[in-house]
N, C-alpha and C positions, 0 to 999 in steps of 0.2 A: 649455390656455390660449392665446391668441395673446402675440406679440410686446411688446405695450400692456401685459400683465398688472399688473407691478409700478410702469411709469409712471403707469397710468390708476388704479392706486391712491391716486395723489397725490391726483387729482380728484373721484374718482366720489362723497363726500359734499360735494357740492357743488354747487349749482345754476349753470347759464351765467349770467353776468354782463350782462347784454345792453345796459346802459348802458354797461358798459366797452366794450365791443365795437365797440357806436355810437361813442363819442368816438376809438377806436383808428380806427375806417375812416373817420370825418370828418377827422381827422388822416391820415389815409392819402391820401384824396382831395386836401387841402392841399399836399401834399408834393409829389404826381405833379402835380398841376396848376400849381405854382409852377415845378417842374424843368422842366416841356415846354414850358412859355414862351421856356426858349434857342432851342430849333430853330425855336420858330414865329415867332421876329421874327429869322432867317437874311437876307430878303428886307431889311430893314431893315438891317440890321448891314453886307451886303455893300454898299449902295450907299453907307452914312453912312463907313466905314471905307477903301471902294475894295479890297473884298479881292478874292483868286478862289478858285476852289473849292478847291486845296488848299488853303488858310488857312483855307476854310469847314469842311472836310475834319480839319484840326488841332482846331479848338473842337470838332468833334463826338468827335474820339477822346480829346480832353483830360478831356469831362466822360464817356464811356464807360469811359475806363479807372479813373476814381476812383467812377466808381459802381458800376462791375463788379467790380476787381478787388479793391477794399477789401473789401466787403460779407463772405465768408469769412474772411477775415481779424478784423475788428472780431467776428462771431458767435464766432469761436473762441478770441479774449479775451477777452469777455462770459459765452461758455460757464463759464469758468475763474474768471471773477470780476463776475458780472454785477451791471449800473451801471444802474438803472431809469431812473436820472437823464440818461444818456444819450438819449432821448429828446426831452428839451426841447433839449439841446448842439444834437443833428441840427439841429431846427429852427431853432437859433440861426444854423448855420453856412449852410444855406439863405437865411435873413433876410439874409448879411452877403452873400453871393454876387447878390443881389438888389440889394443897394444897391451893391455895387461894379459892377455891372453897369449900373446905370444912371448913375452919373459914368465910363465906364468913357472914357477918350481914348486910347486905343493898342490896339492888338493886343496886348499884353504883358498889358495890365490886365484883356481880354476873355477869355484864356487862364485867367488869376487868375479870374477869378469862376465861369468855368465849372468849374475844378476845388472852388472850394468850395460851388457848387451840390450836385455829385456828391459831394462827402465827405458833406456832408447828408446826401443821400439812404442812401450807404453807412451813414452810424450810425443812421438811423431803421430800415430796415428789419428785420435782424433782431432787435434789440431790442423791435419791435413786434409781429413776429412772435410772440417768445416769451410777449410780456404778455398774446395773442391767446390763447395755448393753455393758458395759466394761468387766463383769464375762461372758457376752454370748458365744463368742467362735463361734461365728457369728452366732448364732442360736439366733436370736434376739426377734422371736414370742415367744420361747419357752421359754426364759430367762423372757420375761414380763409377762406372762403368771403364771408363779411361783411366779413372784413377785405380781402379782396381787390376787391370791388365798390367799394369806394372807391378804391382805386387807379384800377382803370379807367374810373371815372366821371372823377376826374380827370384823366388822360390825354387822354379824351375835351372838356374844359373846358378845355385848355392853348389851342390852336390857335384857338378862337372867342372866349376872351378876348382872346387876344394882336390876332385882324384885327378886334374891334369896339372895343378900349380902346389898347393899347398901339402898333398902326403909324398911328391917324389922328392921334394924341398925342406920338409923337415916344419918345425914348431914356429921357428923363428920367420917364416916366410909370410905367416900371418899377418906380420907390419906392414906387409907391402898395401895392403888392402885398405890401412888406414888415409893412404892417399885418394882412395876412391869416397871415403868416408869426408873427407875434407872438400872433394868437389861439391858433395851434397850439401854441406854446411854452407857453401859460396851462394849454390843456387838458392838456397833456401833462404838464406841471408836476403835475395833478392825478390823473393816470392812472398815472404813475409812484410817489406816494403810496400810492395804492391797492394797485399791486404789491408796495412793502416792507409795507405791514401785512400783507396775504394769504399773502405768501412764509411766515412763521412756520406759519401754520394750513394750507396745503395742500401744503406739506414737512415732513412731520412728521419727529419727531428718528429717527434711521434711515431714512427713509425713501430717501434717497438710495445708502444703502449697497444696498438689498434692490431698487435699477433693477437690471432684468436686461436684455439683447439679446435678440435672435432666438437660436433655437437653430439657427444656419448658421453655417458655416466663414467665417473673415474675408475667402476669396478670394471665397465665393458674395456675401458683403456688396459688397465692392468690384463684381463683377461687374453687379451691382442696381444700384448708385449707377451707373454707367455706361451702361446701358442705361436709365434715366430721364433721363441726359445726352443720350443721344440722341432720347428720345423729347420733350426741349424744345427740340433743334435742329429737331426737324422742326416741331413746334408755332408755335416762334416764327418761324420764317423764313417758313413759310408765312402766316401773320400779318402778318409785314412786308411781305411781297409785297400783301395788301391793304389796309391801313392806308396805306401808302406810296402804293401805284399805282394803286389802285381807280378812281378818278375819272378818273384818265388814260386805264384802258383802257375806261371807259364812256366817253368823250368821243372815242377812237380809233376803237373797234371799232361804237358805234353812235348817234355825233355827236351827244346828247346836252348840251345848255348845261351850265356850268359849274355853276350851280343845283341843276337837276337831279341832276346826279353829287354834290353834296354832300348832296343828301337820301338818295340810296342809301346814301352812305357810312354818316349817322347812323342810317339803319336797320339797316346790320349792324353799327355799333358798341354798338347798342341788343339786339342779339343776343347780341352777347358777352358784354354786363352781367348778362344772364338768364342764362346758362349759368354766367357764375361763380359767380350763387348756388346755381344748381339741384346744381352737381357735388358739393360739401362735402356736404351731407344726405345723397346720394344715396349716394356714397360710405360714408357712417357705418351706412345699412341693409343694404346687399349689397353691400360690400364693394370696396376701392378698386381691386385688381387690373381686377375687372371694368366698371368706368367707366372705368380707363385705356383697356383692350381696346376699348370703345364708342368714345370720346372719340377716340383717336387714327384707328385702322385702320375705324373704322366711317363717317369724311368719305370716304375712298377712291374708294368710286363717286360720290358727288357733286362731289368735285376733278375727276376723272377726266372728269365730262360739264361743268364749267363752262365750258371755253375753244369748247365747240361749239353751245352754246343760244344762242336770241332775249334780247333784255332782260328781258320776261317772268320767265324760267326762270332767267335769271343771277340775280334779285332773290330768286326763293324759293331757290334752290340758295346763294347766299351768305348768306343767314340762316340756313337748317339748318347749313350749312357754321361760322359764326361762334357758333351756340347750342352745338351737340356740341362744339367743339374747346376754347372755353373752360370748358368743364366741367372739363377737364384739371388746368390747374393747381395748384389750392387740393389737392387729391387727390394729386398726384405729390409735393408738399411735407410731407403730411401722414405720406404712403408713406414716404418716406424720413428722416423723423422717427421714426418707427418703428422703420425698419431701424436706425437710432443712436442711440437712446434716451441722453438727457442730453448729446445733443450739438445741441440746438434751435436755438440761434444759428448755429453754422457750417454747419449746413445748409439753415436758410432761407436766410443768408445766399450760402450755395454757389448755389441754384435761384434767386434773387434775381438775383444777379451775373450767372451764366450765362444766366439768361432776358434781360437787359438788353443784354448782351455781342450775341447770337445776332440779337436784334432790331438792332441797330446794325449788325452786320457784316452781316445778312442783306441791310436795307436799302441797303447802299451796294453791295454784290455784284449785287445783282439791277439797281440802279440803273446800273452800267454792262454788265449783257447786254443789256439795254433797248437801249441806247444803241447797241449792237453790232448786234444785232439789232430785235427788236423788243417792245413790251410784249405784243400775243397771244402770241407765243415766251414769255415768263415766264413766263405763266400756265400756258401748255403744259407745261414744266419741270417747274413746279412743282406743278402735281396730282399728279405721284407721291409728293411727299414722304411723305404719311400714310404709307404703305406700309412704313415705318419702325416704323409701328406691330406690324408680324409681332415684334419683339425684346422684345415684352411678354411673348412666352412665357415670357423666361427670369427673369422674374420668378417668386420664391417667393409661394406664397400667404399672405396673413396676413389672422386673421381680422378683421371688425370691431367697434371699440368694442362692448360689448354692455349695458352698463349705464348709468343714467344717474343725473342727480343725484338727490337727496333733502333736503338743506342747501339752507339760503339762506348765499350768499357774505355776507361784510362787502362793503359797496360806501358 
């Protein structure tokens, strides 16, 4: 049997709680949309506070540090002492960050607001990923995909929300978004209550003692986690090149209008959302390692061709790249959870935190590279990143979960 045999036994007697997955996905949408408001209003803050680019970078560093580095620590702590009600607390920290941001009158206040928003995200992700796994009914990939698509949707809505609501009305209008954070807190309060009620049913007496890890040495597990981090690095740096600079690339190379470039970016983000949904269930059925192979290494021919084709094929290839590459993340998260069972929070926090960090760092480094060379050169360099997918050969084979739920979980 696979690494997840003992762990799966905690869940297979329950059906997938889709209402809980839907609720946690909606809250993921709210969390990531509200978090993405901060970088989306940088032009407004730069003009209002007369910031230089170094100060803008410091705001990003403050947010990324709290949003990335704290997540594994929060997950490690909640693995030892589960805290379902940390979910509304995390959203509450985001609410405070938004209110602070709306009234900030100094650069120091902006840094405090950024730290609060980042901390809220760090508290939210590890525990919400744990609840998604609890509600999975054994379909861990599907659950993680449903959870993830909410976050991807939120990230894509943040810039649009900023452009059409915040920028025309000014800094104080950010306070209105605290209403969405409050709604998220109410939903997460109910989700936390569900998790507490069902923990005793899902985790039966003695089940934790029966939970076993993979039949692998510690060194092999550590190596596998390192490979997964390398794959995440490849994935999120390449995605950063598209999400941050795709519009500039299209305008520079094909001389399209800003509106046309935004439409192309929207199509790409739609493909990312679809790929996120598809990856998890496919991993449940055919095995996670196969999906990891295909989603990272499989896009290499497309990324190598992208810098050398016309506008029509650029759009086609970008859709294929977004669709295939996005299928990897939920699968990688679940695969890592199966490598180290019983550490769902820590592993989830590590994956989410590393992803956030690499996306931020990648965007910054690629921006510097584009300034020194050209945006076309950036895409030529990034086209080789998926070759990192060859490292998937070092991952052990773990069987996908084969049993499904037979009873209804309390909702």
